C-alpha positions in Angstrom: -5.4 6.8 -11.8 -4.9 4.6 -14.2 -5.5 1.0 -15.2 -3.1 -2.1 -14.5 -2.3 -4.4 -17.4 -3.0 -7.6 -15.9 -0.6 -10.8 -16.2 -2.7 -14.0 -17.9 -5.6 -15.0 -16.3 -5.4 -11.9 -13.0 -8.1 -9.0 -13.6 -10.1 -7.2 -11.2 -12.2 -8.8 -8.4 -15.2 -7.0 -9.0 -18.2 -7.1 -6.1 -17.6 -3.0 -5.9 -14.1 -3.4 -5.0 -11.5 -0.8 -5.8 -10.2 -2.2 -9.4 -6.4 -2.7 -10.0 -4.6 0.6 -10.8 -1.8 2.9 -10.1 -0.5 6.4 -10.3 2.4 8.4 -9.5 2.6 11.6 -6.9 6.1 13.1 -7.5 8.7 10.1 -6.6 5.8 7.9 -4.9 4.1 5.5 -7.2 0.7 4.5 -5.6 -1.4 1.1 -6.0 -4.3 -0.1 -5.2 -7.1 -2.5 -6.0 -8.3 -6.1 -5.0 -7.7 -8.5 -8.1 -8.3 -12.1 -8.6 -6.6 -15.4 -10.7 -9.4 -16.5 -12.4 -7.3 -19.2 -14.2 -3.9 -20.7 -14.5 -1.2 -20.2 -12.1 0.6 -17.1 -13.2 2.6 -15.7 -10.9 2.6 -11.8 -12.5 -0.6 -10.1 -11.4 0.5 -7.0 -13.9 2.7 -5.0 -15.1 3.6 -1.2 -14.3 4.9 0.9 -17.1 7.7 2.8 -17.8 8.0 5.6 -15.3 6.3 3.5 -12.5 9.0 1.0 -12.3 10.9 1.1 -8.9 14.5 1.4 -9.3 15.4 -1.2 -6.7 13.1 -4.0 -6.3 10.3 -3.5 -3.6 8.7 -6.1 -1.0 5.0 -6.1 -0.1 3.2 -8.2 2.6 -0.5 -8.6 1.8 -3.4 -10.2 2.0 -4.9 -13.4 0.4 -8.2 -14.8 0.6 -8.2 -16.2 4.6 -5.3 -18.0 4.7 -3.4 -14.8 6.1 -0.2 -13.0 4.7 1.7 -13.5 1.7 4.5 -11.9 -0.2 4.1 -9.8 -3.3 7.4 -8.3 -4.8 7.6 -5.8 -7.9 10.9 -6.0 -9.8 12.7 -3.3 -11.8 11.0 -4.4 -14.4 7.9 -3.3 -13.7 6.3 -6.7 -12.7 3.7 -7.3 -9.6 4.3 -10.8 -8.8 2.8 -13.0 -6.2 5.9 -14.8 -4.3 5.2 -18.7 -3.0 3.1 -19.9 -5.5 -0.5 -18.4 -7.4 -3.6 -20.8 -7.7 -6.7 -20.2 -9.6 -9.5 -18.3 -7.7 -7.0 -16.8 -5.5 -7.5 -13.1 -4.4 -4.9 -10.3 -3.7 -5.4 -6.8 -1.7 -2.6 -4.6 -4.1 -2.4 -1.8 -1.9 1.2 -0.2 -1.5 3.2 2.9 -2.3 7.3 3.1 -3.3 9.4 5.5 -3.8 11.4 6.0 -7.0 13.8 7.6 -5.3 
């Protein structure tokens, strides 16, 4: 597993939860962790490096705090984005996988 490169204001949630990380297994990219926005309103949680980016955009349904499901998009440029607005103090589970083929 490699550490995720975080966007402005984002970082690991901590408290014994998995850190924001990614790995590749063949053509499958796996992302995991619990991340939090400590300041600002940046929608970009982090960016996957070249070789770990989807060939088509990916949509992921995940959880945010106690409000229920939200959507996270992974762009072909590797950006992992919260859709619908990011607010200071929010946390997001980023546990998903996608295929490069």
